N, C-alpha and C positions, 0 to 999 in steps of 0.2 A: 321838713321835706322841702327839697326845691324841684319843682316840676321840670320835665324835659320831654321832647318829642322823640320818637323812636321810629327809625325806617330800616327795613329790610330789603335792599336793592336787588334787582334781578341780574345786574351786570355791573362790570367795572365803569362803563360809561355813565350809568345812571347814578352810581355812588359818587363819582367826581361831579357830576352836575348838581347833585344835591348838597355836597360840600361847598361847592363855588357859591351857591345860592344862600348859604348860611354861614356867616362868618365865625359863629360861635359853635359850629359843628365839630364833632370828633368821630374818627372812625373807631369801631369797636371790634376786636378780634377776640382773644381769649379774655380780656378784661383784667388780667392779674395785676396790672398796675394802675390802669385808668380808673377802674372802680374804687380801688383803695383811695386814690387822690380825691375822687368826688365825695367819699365818705368823710375825708378830712377837710373838705371845703377848699381844697387847693385848686381843683378844677370844677367848674360849674357849666358844663356845655348846654347849649338850648337844644341840641339835636344830637342824638347818637345815631350813627350810620352802621348798622351791624354788617361787616363784610365776611364774617365767619363762614357763611355758606356760598360765597362766590367761588368759581372753579379755579381757585388759586392754592389748592392743597396738595400738589403733587411734586415729586422730585423726578426730574427727567434728565436724560443725557443731551447735551448740546451736539451740534453736528461736529465740533472740534474734539469731542471727547471730555468736556468739562460737565458741570452739573448746574442746572436750573432749578432753584428751590422757590416754590411757590410761597407767597407772603403768609398764607394761613397754615402752612405745614407746622404742626406741633413740635415743640422742642423735643419730647421723648421720642417722636417717630423719626425726627432727623437724626438724633444721637445714635438710633439703632439701625438706621439704614445701612445696608451693606455697602454701598458705593461710598458712602461717608467714612465708615469705619476702615474701609481698605484704602482708599485714596486720600483721605483728609483726616487722619486719626486725631490731630490737634483740635478739629472742630467737634468731633464727638466727645473728646475728653472735657472740653470747656462746656459744652452743653450739660454733661452730667455732672459737673462741678457746681453748677448754678441751681439754686432754689431747692425745693424739695420734690420727690417724685410727683406728688399731686399737682403742684404748680407746673412742672414741666409737661404734664398731660394736657393742661389747658393753653399755656403760653404759646404764642406764634412767632415766626420768624420776623414778620414785620413788627410786631409789637415788642419784641425784644430789642430791635434797633431804636425804637421810639420811647423805650422806657426812660422815666426821668430821675434826677439824682435822689439818693437817699439822705442827702444832707439834712439833718434835724432841723435847721432854721427854714428850709424850703418847706418842710412838711408840717411846720407848726404855723398857723396862719395868725397867731398872736404875736409872732416875731417878725421884724423887718427882714427882708430877702430881695436882693436885686433880680434874682432869677424869677421870683414869683410877682414881685411888684417893683419894677424898674425905678431907680431913684431912691429906694427906701434904705439902702445900706446893706452891708454885709458884716453882721456881727460875728460871723464864724472866724473871721481873721484874728480876732482878740479873745474869741471864746473857745467852744469845743470843736477843735479842728484836727483831732488825732488822726481820723480816718480820711482826711481830706487831701486836696492836691499839693504836690511838690513840683509839677512840671506845668507850664503853660498857663498858670492862673494869673489873674490880674487884680488890681485893687478893688475890682467890683464883684470878683466871685472866686472862691477857692473850692468849689464843689468838684466831685468826681463823677465820671460816668460808671454806672454799676454793672454794665453788661459783661459777662464772660464770653458769650458767643461772639460778640462784635470784635474782641481782641484777636481771637483766632481768624476771623474773617479778614481782618486787617492784615495780619501776616501772610494769608493765603492770596492776597491780591483779588479779593472779591469786588464786584461791582454791584450796585443796587439800580433796579429798573423802576422808574417812577411813570405814572400816568396822571395826567393833570389837564385842566382846562385848555391848556396850550398844546397839548399832544403828548407824546412820550419822549423821555430823555432817560440817559444812564449817567450815574455818578459813581466814581471810584468810592469804595467804602472808607478809604482814608481820608476823603474830602468830604464825606457826607455829614460827619459831626463837626461842629465848630469849636474852636477856643473861645473863652468867655469875652475877652476884650472888654469894651464897654457896653456890649449888649448880651449880657449872660442870659437874658430871657429866651434868646433864640439858640436852641440846642443844635439844630441841623440846618441844612442849606435847602430843606424841603419848602416848596412854595405853597401858598394858600390853595387849597383844593387838591393838592397832589396826593396820590395814594400809592404806596409801595406795592408793586405786583410780583416782583421777583428779586431773589438775589442770584447772581451768576458767579460760579467758580471757575477759573481757567483749568485746563487739564492738568493732572498731577504731573509734576516733573519726574522723568525717569531717574531713578536712583535717590531721589530726595526723601527724607524722613522728617517727620514732624512731631511736636508734642506741645501740650499746654500744662502749665504748673501754676498753682495758686496757694498763696498763704492767706490765712484767715484766722479769726479768733477762736472759732471752733470748728470741729471736724465736719460738720454738716450744715448745710444751707445758711452760709454766712457770706456776705459780700466780701470782695477781695481787699485785703489791706494792700496787696501787691500781687501781680500775676504776670506770666509771661508766656507769649505763644512763639515758637520758633520753627523755621523750616531750613534745613541745611542739606547740601549735597557736597561730598568729599571726593576729590579725584587726586590721585598721586600725593596724598597727605596734606593737600591744600584745599581750602573752602571755595569750591566752584560756584555755590549759591549760599546766600545767608540772608533769611528774612527774619526780622525780630519786631515783635510788638509787645509793649506793656499795658497792662490794665491796673486800675485802682490807684494810678499817680496823677491822672489829668483829667480834664473835662471831657476828653474823648479818648478812644483807644490810641495810645501814642506809638506810632510806628517809628522805630529807632533808625532813622536814616543815616546819622552820623556813625552809629555803631556798625551798621551794615557796610558803609564805605571802608572802615577799617578791616572788617572781616573778609570781604571779598578777595579772594585771590591770596590770602595769607595762610600760613601754617596753621593747621587744626591743633593748637595747643592751648593750655590753660593760660598762659602768658598773653597769647592773642585775644583770648575771650575777655580776659580781665581789662585788657587795655582798650579793647573796643567798647565794652560796657562802660567803663569809666569815662570814656569820652563822651558817650551819650549823656550820663547822668551828671556831667559837669554843668548842665544847664539847670540842674535842680535848685529850686529856691525854697526849702522847707520853712516852715512857720516854727513857732515856739516848741510845739509838742510832736511834730510828725517827721523829724529828722531821720527816725529809725526806719522809715520807709525807703530811703536811699540806699542803705546797707542791705535791707531786705531784698530790695529789687536787684541789687548786684548779685547776691548770692544765688538767688533763683535763676537769673538768666546765665550766669557762668555755669552753674550746675546742669542747667538744661542744655546748654550748648555742648558741654562735656559728655553729657549721656548720649546726645544725638550723635556726635562725631564718633564715639565708640561703637554705637549701634551701626552706623553707616559703614565703617571700616570692617566690621564682622559680617555684613550682609552678603 
């Protein structure tokens, strides 16, 4: 048993002060990832700061018609929220494709963004891992990497980010609100998670002591449709081999708007900017979709056993775009 202190702060400010004063502190929401990592010995915080009862558990409309999602909103509640289901269906679909019902009832919005990779070398403290112990090496590159990254990886890390929710939020242009010792700031969801580079132990751009307070979605685009699709090894509660979130709007047979993000392929949700540039303003045809997705996936660098992910992601994305444009045309 490794002892640790426990604090239940009464306010966001108190939580941030406590974290800033204890470098080994961790914020505790639903605990569905952090507690598991503590049991494995990957995490050993000296202080747990329980933020689950702070007033961050609501979904509200913003002044411009978007949504503000509190950091402690449970995944199951968010997936079922009528404004999410009607205005941001890709987000609801992504949440419902993640984990089991029991875990969704406990997991929180902020915790989902901060969950760590499920790379088996990261979770096994008997193995070297640059993400867990910088400088120790990345045995996954030559070892078991079937489920790991094909985009954005580095010689130091080939892990993937496990979140489904974050992929949908990336395609929906969400922002993350942070409160820290230096005040409040906002970060784009697409900039919140880092690629590994030579510092794979740093998953996000979050600063010491900062707490996620909200995730903000812009107003839904009139006439836009969205969806989330996921491929996995089994039909229930498995992490994505590849996934895609897409948002499109079609006018006069052409793509007036196109947002695309991949999951399961990289260290972070992969916003497909190259593909979007090809799609925007182009005819809404299968040829266009294939050309755009191929342009994005040209940057893929698969390892020995995970090259199948490239074709899997291509099929998911082209199929999702085709489905959405058909739906948009008939709306």
